[in-house]
C-alpha positions in Angstrom: 22.9 51.8 9.4 24.3 50.3 12.5 20.9 49.7 14.0 19.7 48.1 10.7 22.7 45.7 10.7 22.1 44.9 14.4 18.5 44.1 13.7 19.3 41.9 10.8 22.0 40.1 12.9 19.5 39.6 15.7 16.9 38.2 13.2 19.5 35.8 11.7 20.5 34.6 15.2 16.9 34.2 16.2 16.2 32.1 13.1 18.9 29.7 14.0 17.2 28.7 17.2 15.2 25.5 17.1 11.5 25.9 16.3 9.0 25.0 19.0 8.1 21.4 19.0 4.5 22.6 19.4 4.5 25.0 16.4 2.1 23.0 14.2 -0.1 21.8 17.0 0.9 18.1 16.8 3.9 16.2 18.2 5.2 12.6 17.8 5.5 10.7 21.1 7.4 7.5 21.7 5.5 5.2 24.1 5.5 1.6 25.2 3.2 -1.1 23.7 3.8 -4.0 26.0 3.1 -2.6 29.5 -0.5 -2.9 30.5 -1.6 -0.1 32.8 1.2 2.2 31.8 1.6 1.9 28.0 0.0 -0.8 25.9 -1.6 -1.2 22.4 -4.8 -3.0 21.9 -6.6 -2.9 18.5 -4.1 -0.2 17.3 -5.0 2.1 20.2 -2.6 3.2 22.9 -3.8 3.2 26.5 -2.3 3.4 30.0 -1.2 6.0 32.5 1.7 7.2 30.4 -0.8 7.9 27.6 -3.4 9.6 29.9 -0.7 11.9 31.4 0.6 12.9 28.0 -2.8 13.6 26.6 -3.8 15.7 29.6 -0.7 17.9 29.7 -0.4 18.3 25.9 -4.1 19.2 25.8 -3.3 21.9 28.3 -0.8 23.5 25.9 -3.1 23.0 22.9 -1.1 20.2 21.2 -2.2 16.8 19.9 0.0 13.7 20.5 0.8 11.2 17.7 1.9 8.0 19.6 4.4 5.5 18.2 6.1 2.5 19.7 9.6 2.9 21.2 11.6 0.1 22.9 13.3 0.8 26.2 16.8 0.8 24.9 15.9 3.3 22.1 14.2 6.0 24.2 17.2 8.4 24.2 18.2 7.7 20.6 14.8 8.5 19.1 15.0 11.9 20.7 18.6 12.8 20.0 18.2 11.5 16.4 15.0 13.6 16.1 12.8 10.6 15.2 10.4 11.5 18.0 9.6 14.9 19.6 8.8 13.4 23.0 9.0 10.1 24.9 6.5 9.1 27.5 7.4 5.5 28.3 8.0 5.0 32.0 11.2 6.8 31.4 13.0 7.4 34.7 14.7 10.8 35.3 18.3 10.2 36.2 21.3 12.6 36.6 23.0 11.0 33.6 19.9 11.3 31.4 19.4 14.9 32.4 22.8 15.8 30.9 21.5 14.6 27.5 17.8 15.2 27.6 15.2 17.5 29.2 12.4 16.1 31.3 9.1 17.4 32.4 8.4 15.4 35.5 8.0 13.4 37.5 4.4 12.5 36.8 4.7 9.4 39.0 7.2 7.7 41.3 7.8 4.0 42.0 10.3 1.6 43.5 11.6 -1.4 41.7 9.9 -4.6 42.7 9.6 -8.4 42.1 6.8 -10.3 40.3 6.4 -14.1 40.4 4.0 -16.8 39.3 0.9 -16.7 41.6 1.2 -20.3 42.7 4.9 -20.1 43.3 5.2 -19.6 47.1 9.0 -19.7 47.2 9.6 -15.9 47.3 8.4 -13.7 50.2 11.5 -11.6 51.0 14.7 -10.5 49.3 16.8 -13.4 50.5 14.4 -15.8 48.8 15.7 -14.6 45.5 19.1 -16.1 46.1 19.7 -18.9 43.6 16.7 -17.7 41.5 16.7 -16.5 37.9 15.4 -12.9 37.9 14.5 -11.6 34.4 14.9 -8.0 33.3 15.6 -6.2 30.0 18.2 -3.8 28.6 17.9 0.0 28.5 16.2 0.2 31.9 17.1 1.5 35.3 15.9 -1.9 36.6 18.8 -3.7 35.0 21.2 -1.1 36.3 19.8 -1.5 39.9 20.2 -5.3 39.8 23.8 -4.9 38.6 24.5 -2.4 41.3 23.2 -4.8 43.9 26.3 -6.9 43.0 24.7 -9.9 44.6 26.1 -12.9 42.8 23.5 -15.1 44.6 20.9 -13.7 42.2 21.1 -14.9 38.6 20.1 -11.9 36.5 18.5 -13.3 33.3 18.4 -10.5 30.7 15.8 -10.8 27.9 14.9 -8.7 24.9 12.0 -6.8 26.4 9.1 -7.0 28.9 7.1 -9.4 26.8 10.1 -11.8 26.6 10.5 -11.7 30.4 6.7 -12.4 30.9 6.9 -15.3 28.5 10.0 -16.7 30.3 8.3 -16.4 33.7 5.2 -18.1 32.5 7.2 -20.9 30.9 9.3 -21.3 34.0 12.5 -20.2 32.2 12.7 -17.5 34.9 11.7 -17.5 38.5 10.8 -13.8 38.8 10.7 -10.6 36.8 12.1 -7.4 38.2 11.3 -3.9 37.1 9.3 -0.9 38.6 6.4 -2.0 40.8 4.1 0.3 38.9 4.9 -1.6 35.7 4.6 -5.0 37.4 1.2 -4.2 38.9 0.0 -3.2 35.5 1.2 -6.5 34.0 -0.7 -8.5 36.6 -3.9 -6.8 35.4 -3.8 -8.7 32.2 -1.9 -11.7 33.7 -3.7 -12.9 36.8 -1.3 -15.9 37.0 1.3 -13.4 38.2 1.6 -11.4 41.4 3.8 -8.6 42.8 5.6 -9.3 46.1 4.8 -6.0 48.0 7.5 -6.5 50.6 10.4 -6.5 48.2 11.7 -3.3 46.8 15.1 -2.5 45.3 17.1 0.7 45.0 15.7 4.2 45.3 12.4 5.5 43.8 12.3 5.9 40.1 10.8 9.2 38.9 9.0 9.1 35.5 9.2 12.1 33.2 8.2 13.1 29.7 11.5 13.5 27.8 12.6 15.7 24.9 15.9 16.6 23.2 17.9 19.5 24.6 17.3 22.9 22.9 13.6 23.2 23.6 13.6 24.6 27.1 10.6 26.9 26.7 8.5 23.9 25.4 9.7 21.9 28.4 8.7 24.7 30.8 5.3 24.8 29.3 4.9 21.1 29.9 6.2 21.4 33.5 3.6 24.1 34.3 0.8 22.0 32.7 2.0 18.9 34.7 2.0 20.9 38.0 -1.6 21.9 37.3 -2.5 18.3 36.5 -0.9 16.7 39.5 -2.6 19.2 41.9 -6.0 18.5 40.4 -8.3 15.5 40.9 -7.5 14.3 37.4 -4.2 12.7 38.4 -5.8 10.3 41.0 -8.7 9.5 38.6 -6.4 8.7 35.7 -4.0 6.7 37.9 -6.6 4.6 39.6 -8.4 4.0 36.2 -5.3 2.8 34.5 -3.8 0.9 37.4 -6.7 -0.3 39.6 -4.5 -3.1 41.0 -2.4 -0.6 42.9 -5.1 1.0 45.0 -6.3 -2.6 45.8 -2.9 -3.6 47.0 -1.7 -0.3 48.6 -3.9 1.8 50.9 -1.4 4.7 50.8 -1.0 4.6 47.0 -1.5 8.4 46.4 1.3 9.1 48.9 3.5 6.4 47.5 3.1 7.1 43.7 2.0 10.8 43.4 4.9 13.3 42.9 5.2 16.4 44.9 5.2 19.8 43.2 8.6 20.5 44.8 10.0 17.4 43.1 8.6 18.5 39.7 10.4 21.8 40.1 13.6 20.2 41.1 13.8 17.8 38.2 12.0 19.5 35.3 13.8 21.2 32.5 17.2 21.2 34.1 20.7 19.9 33.3 21.0 18.5 36.8 18.7 18.2 39.8 18.0 21.3 41.9 19.3 20.7 45.4 
């Protein structure tokens, strides 16, 4: 009788655990739609490196992605509110975010940079930004980094999203756009009137991960293992250079600069805080 009760109790406890996100073979994934090279939508089809990475590692665990648009400022909320299963949207892994979400990553690393109009020769080094209007958008580590610089000589011009900053730059309502170099190089692929200033970087490297709500650690570990396999294969370099050809053209050490190490994946994946 005691064994029976114990078994029933165990079953009841087990049934209270969240079901695997992968149980029905399909997951909803929040992605960007306005970042060429990383996450963009053309003719109702998602493309970019975020999309390729997600397809590759979900394919490894036998799951199909169903992509939907998510703004930068909503990336955490769509997961905690259970509106999306995953988010793959150039989402940087930070200590604060790890407390609220689980990440499988990084799948790429990039420093924050500066993009200007191609024919604007006023900006070559950080000091050239003094007195300039630098556009960024909310919900990003880029905005946080600019705020942390605490440099009152730079006029941070916050706009709604990436598309708004691109428009402001083109219309000379902003002098520069600042976000991760990986995103900026992607933008230049569809906007040849813009260029990235390679010699200007801000803050520390941002590590992109695929995020999910807490409570699905086994699913996260499966994605981590699939990501490790992907990063150590030739597929990572092929997908990166195909999605972001502007980076190999500008940076001869691009694989060293943007490709994550397995040790970093282990230190940041599926944890409540980074492994030291």
